[in-house]
C-alpha positions in Angstrom: 108.9 113.1 77.0 112.7 113.2 77.1 115.1 111.9 79.7 118.0 114.0 81.1 121.2 113.8 79.1 123.3 113.3 82.2 123.0 111.8 85.6 125.6 112.1 88.3 125.9 109.5 91.1 128.4 109.0 93.8 130.9 107.3 91.5 129.4 107.6 88.0 128.5 110.1 85.3 125.9 108.9 82.8 126.0 110.7 79.5 124.8 109.9 75.9 126.6 107.2 74.0 128.6 108.7 71.1 130.4 107.3 68.0 133.8 107.7 69.7 132.7 105.0 72.3 132.8 102.2 69.7 136.1 100.8 70.9 134.9 100.7 74.5 131.6 99.2 73.4 133.4 96.4 71.5 135.4 95.7 74.7 132.3 94.2 76.3 130.0 93.6 73.3 132.6 91.4 71.7 133.3 89.5 74.9 131.8 86.1 75.9 130.7 86.6 79.5 129.0 90.1 79.3 126.9 89.0 76.2 125.9 85.5 77.3 122.4 86.4 78.3 121.9 89.4 75.9 119.2 89.5 73.2 121.6 90.8 70.6 124.3 88.8 68.7 127.8 89.2 70.0 129.7 91.8 68.1 132.3 90.3 65.7 134.1 93.5 64.9 134.4 97.1 65.9 132.2 97.9 62.9 129.3 96.2 64.8 130.0 98.4 67.8 130.2 101.6 65.7 126.8 100.7 64.2 125.4 100.4 67.7 126.9 103.7 68.8 125.2 105.3 65.7 121.9 103.7 66.6 122.3 105.2 70.1 122.8 108.7 68.7 119.8 108.3 66.5 117.7 107.1 69.4 118.6 110.2 71.4 117.7 112.4 68.5 114.3 110.8 67.9 113.5 110.1 71.5 112.9 106.4 70.8 115.3 105.4 73.6 117.9 107.0 75.9 121.1 105.0 76.0 123.7 106.4 78.5 127.4 105.5 78.7 128.2 104.6 82.3 131.5 106.4 83.0 133.5 106.6 86.2 133.5 110.2 87.5 137.1 110.0 88.8 138.7 108.8 85.6 136.1 109.2 82.9 136.5 105.6 82.0 133.7 104.1 79.9 132.5 100.9 81.7 129.1 100.0 80.2 125.7 101.1 78.9 122.2 101.6 80.4 119.3 102.3 78.2 115.8 103.6 79.2 112.7 103.4 76.9 109.7 105.6 77.8 106.3 104.6 76.7 103.8 106.2 79.0 102.3 105.1 81.3 105.2 102.7 81.5 109.0 102.5 80.9 111.6 99.8 80.7 115.3 99.6 80.8 118.3 97.4 80.2 122.1 97.4 80.9 125.4 95.8 80.2 128.7 96.2 82.0 132.3 95.5 81.0 133.3 92.3 83.0 136.3 94.1 84.5 133.9 96.1 86.6 131.6 93.4 87.8 130.9 93.0 91.5 131.5 96.6 92.4 127.9 97.9 92.5 128.3 100.2 89.4 125.2 98.8 87.6 123.0 99.0 90.7 124.1 102.6 91.2 123.2 103.5 87.6 119.9 101.6 87.6 118.8 103.2 90.9 119.3 106.7 89.5 117.5 106.0 86.3 114.6 104.2 88.1 114.3 107.0 90.6 114.1 109.6 87.9 111.6 107.6 85.7 109.1 106.8 88.5 109.0 110.5 89.5 107.7 111.5 86.2 104.0 112.3 86.2 103.2 110.2 83.1 105.2 107.1 84.2 103.4 104.8 86.6 105.4 101.6 86.1 109.0 100.7 85.2 110.1 97.2 84.4 113.0 95.1 83.3 113.7 91.4 82.6 116.6 89.1 83.2 117.5 85.5 82.4 116.4 83.0 85.2 120.1 82.0 85.7 121.4 85.6 85.8 121.4 86.0 89.6 123.6 89.1 89.4 121.2 90.9 87.2 118.2 90.0 89.3 120.1 91.5 92.3 120.7 94.7 90.4 116.9 95.0 89.8 116.1 94.4 93.4 118.6 96.9 94.6 117.0 99.4 92.2 113.7 99.0 93.9 112.0 96.5 91.6 110.2 93.4 92.7 109.7 90.1 91.0 106.4 89.9 89.2 106.3 87.0 86.8 108.1 84.1 85.1 107.6 84.7 81.4 107.8 81.7 79.1 109.0 82.1 75.5 109.9 85.8 76.0 113.4 86.5 74.7 115.7 85.7 71.8 119.2 85.0 73.1 121.6 84.1 70.2 124.5 83.2 72.4 122.4 80.6 74.2 120.7 79.4 71.0 117.3 80.4 72.5 114.8 81.6 69.9 112.3 82.2 72.7 113.7 81.7 76.1 112.3 82.3 79.6 112.7 85.7 81.4 112.0 86.9 84.9 110.0 90.1 85.0 110.7 92.7 87.7 108.8 95.9 88.1 108.1 98.9 90.3 104.9 100.8 90.4 104.2 104.3 91.5 102.5 104.5 94.8 98.8 105.4 94.5 97.6 108.5 96.2 95.6 108.0 99.4 92.0 108.0 98.2 90.5 107.4 101.6 89.4 104.2 103.3 86.2 102.9 101.6 85.7 99.9 103.9 86.6 98.9 107.4 86.7 95.2 106.5 89.2 92.8 105.0 87.3 90.2 103.2 89.2 86.9 102.8 88.9 83.2 103.4 91.2 80.3 104.2 92.3 79.7 100.6 92.9 83.3 99.8 94.9 83.7 103.1 97.1 80.7 102.1 97.7 82.1 98.7 98.5 85.6 100.0 100.9 84.2 102.6 102.8 82.4 99.8 102.9 85.6 97.8 104.2 87.5 100.9 106.9 85.0 101.4 108.1 85.6 97.8 107.8 89.3 98.3 110.1 89.0 101.4 112.6 87.0 99.4 112.9 89.9 97.0 113.7 92.2 99.9 116.2 90.2 102.1 119.2 91.4 100.0 118.9 94.9 101.4 116.5 94.4 104.3 117.7 91.2 106.1 115.0 91.6 108.8 112.5 90.4 106.1 113.7 86.9 107.0 111.4 87.1 110.0 108.3 87.9 107.9 109.4 85.1 105.4 109.3 82.5 108.2 106.0 83.7 109.6 104.5 83.8 106.0 105.5 80.2 105.1 104.3 78.9 108.6 101.0 80.6 108.1 100.6 79.2 104.6 101.4 75.6 105.6 99.2 75.7 108.7 96.3 77.1 106.7 96.8 74.4 104.0 96.8 71.6 106.6 93.7 72.9 108.3 91.9 73.2 105.0 93.0 69.7 104.0 91.8 68.1 107.2 88.5 69.9 107.8 85.4 68.0 106.8 82.1 69.5 105.6 81.1 69.6 109.2 83.4 72.5 109.9 85.6 72.6 112.0 85.6 68.8 112.5 88.9 67.3 111.3 91.4 69.9 112.4 90.4 70.2 116.1 91.3 68.1 119.1 89.2 65.2 120.2 87.5 67.0 123.2 86.5 70.0 121.1 85.3 67.7 118.2 83.0 65.8 120.7 81.5 69.1 121.9 80.8 70.1 118.3 79.2 66.8 117.4 77.0 67.1 120.5 76.0 70.5 119.2 75.4 69.3 115.7 73.0 66.6 117.1 71.0 69.3 118.8 72.1 68.1 122.3 74.0 71.2 123.5 75.6 74.6 122.7 78.6 74.9 120.6 82.0 75.0 122.4 82.9 78.4 123.8 86.3 78.1 122.1 87.4 76.0 119.1 90.7 74.3 119.9 92.7 73.6 116.7 95.3 71.0 116.7 98.7 72.5 117.2 101.1 72.7 114.2 103.0 69.5 114.9 99.7 67.6 115.5 98.4 68.9 112.2 101.4 67.6 110.4 101.1 64.2 112.1 97.5 63.9 111.3 97.9 64.9 107.6 100.4 62.0 107.3 97.8 59.4 108.2 95.7 57.8 105.4 92.0 58.6 105.5 92.3 62.0 107.3 91.6 64.2 104.3 88.4 66.1 104.9 86.8 64.7 101.8 87.6 63.0 98.5 89.7 59.8 98.3 89.5 58.3 101.8 93.1 56.9 101.8 94.8 60.1 100.7 97.8 61.1 102.9 100.4 63.8 102.7 103.9 62.5 102.5 106.1 64.0 105.3 109.0 62.0 106.5 110.0 61.7 110.1 113.1 63.9 109.5 110.9 66.5 107.8 108.3 66.3 110.7 111.1 66.9 113.2 112.5 69.8 111.1 109.1 71.5 110.8 108.3 70.9 114.5 111.5 72.5 115.6 110.9 75.4 113.2 107.5 75.9 114.9 108.8 75.8 118.4 112.1 77.5 118.1 111.6 80.1 115.3 108.0 80.8 114.7 106.9 80.9 118.3 109.9 83.0 119.4 109.1 85.5 116.6 105.4 85.5 117.6 105.5 85.7 121.4 108.5 88.0 121.7 110.2 86.6 124.7 112.8 89.1 126.1 115.8 87.8 124.3 118.0 88.5 121.2 118.0 86.3 118.2 120.7 84.9 116.0 118.9 83.1 113.1 120.7 80.7 110.8 119.3 81.7 107.5 120.9 79.0 105.3 118.1 76.6 106.1 115.2 78.9 105.5 115.2 78.5 101.7 115.1 74.7 101.8 112.4 75.0 104.4 110.5 77.2 102.0 110.9 74.5 99.4 109.6 71.8 101.8 106.6 73.9 102.6 105.9 74.5 98.9 106.0 70.7 98.3 103.6 69.9 101.1 101.1 72.6 100.0 101.3 71.2 96.4 100.5 67.8 97.8 97.5 69.3 99.6 96.3 70.8 96.3 96.8 67.4 94.6 94.7 65.7 97.2 91.8 67.7 95.7 89.9 68.8 98.8 91.3 72.0 100.4 91.0 74.2 97.3 88.0 72.4 95.7 86.0 75.6 95.4 88.7 77.6 93.6 88.7 77.8 89.8 91.5 76.4 87.5 93.3 79.7 86.9 93.3 80.5 90.6 94.9 77.1 91.5 97.3 77.4 88.6 98.5 80.8 89.9 99.0 79.3 93.4 101.0 76.3 91.9 103.2 78.8 90.0 104.0 80.7 93.2 104.7 77.4 95.0 107.2 76.4 92.3 108.9 79.8 92.6 109.0 79.3 96.4 110.6 75.9 95.9 113.3 77.1 93.6 114.1 80.7 94.8 117.7 81.3 95.9 119.2 84.2 97.8 
């Protein structure tokens, strides 16, 4: 399988790197800022750049990789390199841009064209790329090219400029949509714990989309609210389900039923969101385990979460006839607070007691991402 030799976008022409590009390559590959996060050693002379250009020509000839020079279509100016490697059923790519052209969308434009072509190939079902956790600009390029965050990879990449022999990387990927194979079941099988975990994952998924779909902030808020409410209910509920997370009147009706003295309540009345928060703060309210366990939520945090419930979540859910202007600067700290509280619920040892170690570890990893993610 071979990639096209050229791509044309609105502002760029991508064409194979040639020996004559050595001086332009050295302009970025010998510079400090563009090479900071790169896995290759910064070029010390134009001879290093010439060697790279020769490697690019050899790669094109053998099909081992397909490195394109990014050139402006109005001036022909060389501004960087993007390289695709095909290994069916997957492909990966990387890029580097001369610092003089940063912040103008050129890399996103080139990456989008390469990704679009690759994922359309019958034998390619997945395309991926990585970036350093601190390289927010590169992560934005990957999101704009249609990739989504998948994993935080420890000990993944050698980065000479950072003295990292095996540093962390963030993995982004895009998969080909599966053909519709027909609905095999009319049921969604889940439970409280799986719903909490899927809500956290959906919040992270929304965070990867808000850069080009700001409306995903709405679904981010609903996802973190759902995750926290589910965690609180699971933390408070005793083995006599649903005692612990319901109001006193409903609890009395359930106890009467458990004692064989009456029917179950016609409707189970859960505590509302602020009441769940208040109860979880009290020692001895955990559904099981250590009797004095409580979840640390300050008065300020309680007020913040209660206002979030009343003024944001309820408006989004009940659709009163009004327009919204949502201040998004507080949503990421709110996500971090939700992540901390759910981790405290995990530490209490009751809500997720039936899940295995790997499942809980995966949830903790997602919560830590939610606590540190930045727009």
